[in-house]
Backbone as CSV, one residue per row, in Angstrom:
resi,resn,N_x,N_y,N_z,CA_x,CA_y,CA_z,C_x,C_y,C_z
1,MET,0.848,-1.186,0.000,0.000,0.000,0.000,0.886,1.239,0.000
2,ALA,0.619,2.191,-0.886,1.364,3.442,-0.938,1.065,4.262,0.313
3,SER,1.977,5.186,0.639,1.718,6.008,1.810,0.588,6.984,1.499
4,SER,-0.171,7.273,2.515,-1.327,8.141,2.380,-0.894,9.594,2.212
5,LEU,-1.730,10.375,1.579,-1.476,11.804,1.421,-1.340,12.460,2.788
6,GLN,-0.523,13.486,2.858,-0.283,14.174,4.122,-1.054,15.493,4.179
7,VAL,-1.538,15.814,5.372,-2.246,17.079,5.601,-1.316,18.228,5.224
8,GLY,-1.887,19.216,4.538,-1.134,20.380,4.088,-0.593,20.251,2.682
9,HIS,-0.539,19.035,2.144,-0.054,18.821,0.787,-1.192,18.986,-0.224
10,THR,-0.841,19.324,-1.443,-1.832,19.441,-2.514,-2.332,18.050,-2.892
11,VAL,-3.635,17.930,-3.029,-4.243,16.666,-3.434,-4.079,16.542,-4.949
12,PRO,-3.509,15.419,-5.422,-3.322,15.255,-6.865,-4.653,15.246,-7.628
13,GLU,-4.592,15.768,-8.823,-5.770,15.809,-9.702,-6.213,14.396,-10.051
14,PHE,-7.515,14.206,-10.152,-8.056,12.946,-10.650,-9.397,13.214,-11.319
15,ARG,-9.799,12.250,-12.140,-11.101,12.268,-12.828,-11.717,10.892,-12.690
16,LEU,-13.000,10.862,-12.382,-13.736,9.598,-12.307,-15.128,9.791,-12.879
17,GLN,-15.664,8.727,-13.448,-17.064,8.736,-13.850,-17.918,8.597,-12.589
18,GLY,-19.034,9.273,-12.590,-19.924,9.209,-11.436,-21.332,9.563,-11.826
19,GLY,-22.190,9.540,-10.845,-23.579,9.896,-11.076,-24.214,10.385,-9.801
20,GLN,-25.304,11.125,-9.993,-26.017,11.709,-8.863,-27.512,11.623,-9.109
21,LEU,-28.221,11.232,-8.076,-29.672,11.164,-8.136,-30.229,12.579,-8.155
22,ALA,-31.007,12.911,-9.179,-31.579,14.253,-9.333,-32.949,14.327,-8.656
23,ASP,-33.417,15.535,-8.459,-34.725,15.747,-7.823,-35.855,15.076,-8.589
24,ASP,-35.718,14.964,-9.922,-36.771,14.349,-10.726,-36.669,12.815,-10.760
25,GLY,-35.687,12.268,-10.006,-35.534,10.821,-9.936,-34.572,10.230,-10.951
26,SER,-34.085,11.055,-11.882,-33.112,10.541,-12.850,-31.735,10.434,-12.182
27,PHE,-30.887,9.619,-12.768,-29.515,9.462,-12.272,-28.614,10.099,-13.314
28,LEU,-28.073,11.263,-12.981,-27.291,12.044,-13.926,-25.831,11.602,-13.890
29,ARG,-25.373,11.039,-14.999,-23.993,10.545,-15.099,-23.127,11.591,-15.782
30,ARG,-21.900,11.728,-15.256,-20.929,12.647,-15.855,-19.550,12.349,-15.293
31,GLU,-18.553,13.040,-15.819,-17.204,12.922,-15.304,-17.019,13.954,-14.191
32,TYR,-16.418,13.520,-13.097,-16.116,14.399,-11.968,-14.608,14.597,-11.930
33,GLU,-14.198,15.838,-11.824,-12.779,16.186,-11.827,-12.493,17.016,-10.587
34,LEU,-11.460,16.639,-9.851,-11.128,17.333,-8.615,-10.982,18.834,-8.839
35,GLY,-10.326,19.228,-9.911,-10.094,20.647,-10.190,-11.366,21.470,-10.310
36,GLN,-12.489,20.826,-10.620,-13.765,21.542,-10.752,-14.264,22.063,-9.405
37,THR,-13.699,21.565,-8.308,-14.183,21.959,-6.986,-13.375,23.098,-6.373
38,ARG,-12.328,23.556,-7.064,-11.512,24.641,-6.513,-12.431,25.801,-6.133
39,GLY,-12.163,26.376,-4.973,-12.991,27.470,-4.474,-14.016,27.005,-3.454
40,ARG,-14.183,25.685,-3.315,-15.113,25.116,-2.336,-14.430,23.934,-1.645
41,PRO,-14.679,23.763,-0.359,-14.153,22.554,0.285,-14.873,21.307,-0.245
42,LEU,-14.193,20.180,-0.149,-14.744,18.927,-0.659,-14.497,17.808,0.344
43,VAL,-15.540,17.044,0.618,-15.447,15.852,1.455,-15.388,14.658,0.506
44,LEU,-14.291,13.906,0.561,-14.153,12.688,-0.227,-14.332,11.504,0.715
45,ALA,-15.433,10.798,0.551,-15.755,9.652,1.413,-15.524,8.372,0.624
46,PHE,-14.404,7.707,0.888,-14.096,6.434,0.249,-14.747,5.330,1.067
47,TYR,-15.510,4.471,0.398,-16.194,3.384,1.100,-16.020,2.095,0.309
48,PRO,-15.927,0.955,1.018,-15.628,-0.320,0.339,-16.676,-0.827,-0.642
49,GLY,-17.978,-0.647,-0.345,-18.922,-1.241,-1.273,-20.365,-0.809,-1.115
50,ASP,-21.045,-0.683,-2.246,-22.485,-0.406,-2.257,-23.231,-1.547,-1.577
51,GLU,-24.280,-1.192,-0.864,-25.199,-2.162,-0.249,-24.564,-3.053,0.819
52,THR,-23.462,-2.618,1.400,-22.930,-3.324,2.559,-23.435,-2.586,3.803
53,PRO,-23.579,-3.258,4.934,-24.236,-2.624,6.090,-23.601,-1.317,6.566
54,VAL,-22.292,-1.302,6.797,-21.670,-0.080,7.317,-21.664,1.006,6.251
55,CYS,-21.370,0.643,5.018,-21.353,1.626,3.931,-22.729,2.251,3.729
56,THR,-23.757,1.451,3.830,-25.114,1.973,3.670,-25.424,2.974,4.774
57,ARG,-25.099,2.633,6.022,-25.330,3.582,7.129,-24.525,4.865,6.925
58,GLN,-23.267,4.704,6.505,-22.405,5.865,6.290,-22.960,6.791,5.212
59,LEU,-23.239,6.240,4.053,-23.698,7.078,2.941,-25.076,7.671,3.208
60,CYS,-25.942,6.929,3.891,-27.247,7.484,4.266,-27.074,8.658,5.236
61,ALA,-26.167,8.523,6.200,-25.913,9.610,7.150,-25.384,10.847,6.421
62,TYR,-24.457,10.657,5.504,-23.891,11.792,4.782,-24.943,12.434,3.866
63,SER,-25.780,11.620,3.259,-26.842,12.156,2.414,-27.839,12.966,3.244
64,GLU,-28.202,12.423,4.406,-29.127,13.144,5.298,-28.495,14.429,5.829
65,GLY,-27.167,14.482,5.925,-26.458,15.659,6.415,-26.002,16.616,5.330
66,LEU,-26.436,16.406,4.099,-25.958,17.254,2.997,-26.207,18.736,3.241
67,ALA,-27.340,19.085,3.820,-27.634,20.501,4.073,-26.596,21.104,5.017
68,GLU,-26.162,20.333,6.019,-25.137,20.820,6.945,-23.818,21.050,6.220
69,PHE,-23.449,20.118,5.342,-22.222,20.285,4.558,-22.345,21.499,3.644
70,GLN,-23.480,21.622,2.978,-23.688,22.729,2.045,-23.705,24.074,2.760
71,ASP,-24.230,24.105,3.995,-24.217,25.348,4.783,-22.782,25.813,5.046
72,LEU,-21.844,24.888,5.058,-20.425,25.209,5.249,-19.696,25.371,3.915
73,GLY,-20.462,25.371,2.814,-19.899,25.583,1.483,-19.240,24.366,0.881
74,ALA,-19.449,23.184,1.484,-18.738,21.982,1.046,-19.597,21.069,0.175
75,ASP,-18.925,20.404,-0.745,-19.519,19.336,-1.533,-19.087,18.009,-0.922
76,VAL,-19.838,16.943,-1.205,-19.517,15.602,-0.721,-19.562,14.642,-1.893
77,TRP,-18.488,13.867,-2.072,-18.454,12.818,-3.083,-18.201,11.490,-2.396
78,GLY,-18.988,10.469,-2.727,-18.730,9.109,-2.289,-17.956,8.388,-3.381
79,ILE,-16.915,7.638,-3.005,-16.075,6.946,-3.987,-15.892,5.499,-3.559
80,SER,-16.182,4.573,-4.470,-15.955,3.155,-4.199,-15.606,2.441,-5.500
81,PRO,-15.191,1.167,-5.407,-14.765,0.433,-6.610,-15.906,-0.052,-7.519
82,GLN,-17.148,0.031,-7.098,-18.244,-0.464,-7.932,-18.480,0.464,-9.124
83,GLY,-19.119,-0.085,-10.141,-19.431,0.674,-11.347,-20.686,1.519,-11.199
84,LEU,-20.977,2.276,-12.252,-22.104,3.206,-12.206,-23.456,2.512,-12.071
85,GLU,-23.615,1.331,-12.635,-24.898,0.632,-12.505,-25.164,0.306,-11.032
86,SER,-24.140,-0.174,-10.343,-24.258,-0.465,-8.913,-24.542,0.812,-8.130
87,HIS,-23.823,1.900,-8.452,-24.030,3.174,-7.761,-25.454,3.695,-7.980
88,GLU,-25.954,3.555,-9.190,-27.308,4.029,-9.463,-28.321,3.239,-8.630
89,ALA,-28.203,1.929,-8.605,-29.136,1.108,-7.821,-29.037,1.453,-6.332
90,PHE,-27.830,1.649,-5.843,-27.587,2.002,-4.445,-28.219,3.355,-4.113
91,ALA,-27.982,4.349,-4.966,-28.546,5.685,-4.749,-30.070,5.645,-4.756
92,ARG,-30.646,4.927,-5.701,-32.111,4.840,-5.783,-32.704,4.113,-4.577
93,ALA,-32.065,3.014,-4.166,-32.592,2.211,-3.052,-32.627,2.991,-1.750
94,HIS,-31.692,3.945,-1.586,-31.575,4.647,-0.307,-31.768,6.161,-0.420
95,GLY,-32.108,6.656,-1.604,-32.333,8.091,-1.785,-31.080,8.919,-1.549
96,LEU,-29.920,8.387,-1.925,-28.659,9.088,-1.698,-28.536,10.264,-2.658
97,ARG,-28.226,11.431,-2.138,-28.233,12.657,-2.940,-26.863,13.165,-3.362
98,MET,-25.792,12.601,-2.802,-24.462,13.079,-3.208,-23.980,12.283,-4.407
99,PRO,-23.043,12.832,-5.174,-22.477,12.074,-6.288,-21.747,10.833,-5.781
100,LEU,-21.902,9.726,-6.511,-21.183,8.487,-6.234,-20.262,8.231,-7.418
101,LEU,-18.968,8.142,-7.154,-17.962,8.005,-8.195,-17.427,6.582,-8.241
102,ALA,-17.137,6.121,-9.451,-16.699,4.747,-9.690,-15.185,4.696,-9.898
103,ASP,-14.479,4.176,-8.899,-13.027,3.985,-8.965,-12.774,2.495,-9.224
104,THR,-13.258,2.006,-10.375,-13.288,0.565,-10.639,-11.910,-0.090,-10.680
105,ASP,-10.888,0.653,-11.081,-9.545,0.076,-11.095,-8.754,0.441,-9.837
106,ARG,-9.392,1.122,-8.923,-8.819,1.546,-7.634,-7.602,2.465,-7.803
107,ALA,-7.476,3.115,-8.945,-6.332,4.003,-9.180,-6.346,5.187,-8.220
108,VAL,-7.509,5.757,-7.966,-7.597,6.899,-7.051,-7.354,6.430,-5.615
109,ALA,-7.893,5.279,-5.247,-7.630,4.727,-3.908,-6.129,4.505,-3.715
110,ARG,-5.455,4.019,-4.739,-3.993,3.835,-4.645,-3.295,5.184,-4.495
111,MET,-3.754,6.176,-5.245,-3.164,7.505,-5.186,-3.293,8.085,-3.766
112,PHE,-4.400,7.788,-3.101,-4.625,8.270,-1.745,-3.988,7.358,-0.693
113,GLY,-3.407,6.241,-1.128,-2.729,5.341,-0.219,-3.649,4.493,0.632
114,ILE,-4.866,4.219,0.122,-5.843,3.473,0.922,-6.280,2.166,0.269
115,ALA,-5.667,1.811,-0.864,-5.995,0.545,-1.522,-5.371,-0.597,-0.724
116,VAL,-6.128,-1.687,-0.597,-5.647,-2.872,0.107,-5.736,-4.037,-0.868
117,PRO,-4.577,-4.542,-1.324,-4.595,-5.632,-2.307,-5.442,-6.815,-1.832
118,GLY,-6.316,-7.278,-2.709,-7.172,-8.415,-2.407,-8.413,-8.082,-1.599
119,LEU,-8.447,-6.903,-0.987,-9.590,-6.527,-0.155,-10.356,-5.312,-0.671
120,GLY,-9.739,-4.487,-1.469,-10.417,-3.293,-1.971,-9.756,-2.028,-1.461
121,LEU,-10.404,-1.370,-0.497,-9.873,-0.128,0.032,-10.267,0.042,1.491
122,ARG,-9.542,0.914,2.163,-9.861,1.242,3.558,-10.910,2.347,3.572
123,ARG,-11.888,2.205,4.456,-12.886,3.265,4.641,-12.136,4.513,5.097
124,SER,-12.260,5.598,4.345,-11.475,6.804,4.603,-12.264,8.045,4.233
125,VAL,-11.939,9.130,4.920,-12.517,10.427,4.584,-11.380,11.436,4.498
126,PHE,-11.377,12.206,3.424,-10.396,13.259,3.203,-11.148,14.564,3.020
127,LEU,-10.762,15.611,3.760,-11.346,16.937,3.584,-10.354,17.782,2.811
128,VAL,-10.759,18.186,1.625,-9.903,18.972,0.742,-10.334,20.431,0.862
129,ALA,-9.381,21.300,1.171,-9.660,22.737,1.291,-9.949,23.333,-0.080
130,ALA,-10.518,24.525,-0.083,-10.885,25.200,-1.327,-9.692,25.425,-2.245
131,ASP,-8.475,25.498,-1.674,-7.276,25.710,-2.495,-6.673,24.405,-3.005
132,GLY,-7.319,23.261,-2.684,-6.857,21.973,-3.184,-5.882,21.249,-2.274
133,THR,-5.620,21.795,-1.095,-4.733,21.110,-0.155,-5.550,20.218,0.778
134,LEU,-4.901,19.195,1.288,-5.561,18.291,2.233,-5.610,18.952,3.599
135,HIS,-6.817,19.123,4.123,-7.018,19.783,5.412,-7.070,18.785,6.563
136,TRP,-7.684,17.621,6.338,-7.883,16.624,7.400,-8.170,15.287,6.741
137,LYS,-7.815,14.200,7.459,-8.120,12.871,6.921,-8.335,11.902,8.071
138,HIS,-9.088,10.865,7.764,-9.250,9.734,8.674,-9.239,8.473,7.820
139,VAL,-8.277,7.594,8.101,-8.166,6.321,7.392,-8.406,5.226,8.426
140,ALA,-9.486,4.465,8.252,-9.851,3.422,9.214,-8.943,2.205,9.073
141,LEU,-8.629,1.605,10.197,-7.845,0.371,10.172,-8.723,-0.816,9.805
142,LEU,-9.904,-0.901,10.428,-10.790,-2.036,10.183,-11.996,-1.677,9.326
143,GLY,-12.438,-0.444,9.388,-13.555,-0.019,8.547,-14.930,-0.414,9.035
144,THR,-15.052,-0.780,10.327,-16.363,-1.167,10.841,-17.138,0.034,11.369
145,ARG,-16.491,1.185,11.408,-17.134,2.435,11.825,-16.776,3.520,10.819
146,PHE,-17.551,4.586,10.862,-17.269,5.702,9.964,-17.327,7.005,10.742
147,GLN,-16.742,8.034,10.174,-16.735,9.347,10.797,-18.121,9.980,10.663
148,PRO,-18.732,10.395,11.786,-20.077,10.960,11.722,-20.093,12.372,11.130
149,VAL,-21.260,12.787,10.705,-21.441,14.104,10.091,-20.954,15.208,11.020
150,ASP,-21.257,15.131,12.326,-20.865,16.217,13.223,-19.348,16.347,13.337
151,THR,-18.614,15.255,13.254,-17.148,15.324,13.256,-16.656,16.021,12.000
152,LEU,-17.225,15.652,10.863,-16.798,16.240,9.593,-17.162,17.713,9.513
153,THR,-18.358,18.077,9.969,-18.752,19.493,9.912,-17.915,20.328,10.886
154,ALA,-17.524,19.742,12.018,-16.633,20.466,12.941,-15.285,20.729,12.280
155,ARG,-14.763,19.754,11.558,-13.493,19.934,10.840,-13.634,20.970,9.729
156,LEU,-14.780,20.966,9.050,-15.031,21.970,8.019,-15.165,23.361,8.643
157,ASP,-15.768,23.431,9.813,-15.873,24.690,10.547,-14.486,25.225,10.878
158,ASP,-13.583,24.335,11.320,-12.191,24.720,11.590,-11.557,25.299,10.340
159,LEU,-11.826,24.674,9.214,-11.261,25.131,7.941,-11.772,26.525,7.593
160,ALA,-13.063,26.759,7.811,-13.658,28.063,7.497,-13.087,29.160,8.385
161,ALA,-12.679,28.802,9.609,-12.152,29.778,10.557,-10.716,30.183,10.257
162,ARG,-10.024,29.403,9.388,-8.620,29.740,9.073,-8.508,31.010,8.290
């Protein structure tokens, strides 16, 4: 496993295909590029798999907390190794409102130092500042728990106060 990105360093550019459940119920697919978020903080939530118990609780919590993230000017992207068809079914089944990105070859997970050969990836959250630097991160050892919305919004609040 490559070493994880360090706080204060610039997050490398990446592009992934993804989709987002729209208000009209459609699933809007497009390419997501890190550089498109410059000027706004970004929460990158890496999760091992669609429709797994902990991942479902995590993504549902983040979706329910989207207004809190948006009040702090932040976007939230969920990233996992499944493809867009899986992400669409997952988003529809649980009403998930944030974009879900498909890192099918785990290249982005490797870039972030969270890929685990034979297992997928470590449940991780990275907060990227508006200038593209890494502000905060949490990389789980076991992945049976996730960082709650209030922890993430507190970290985003710290970022806004800088």
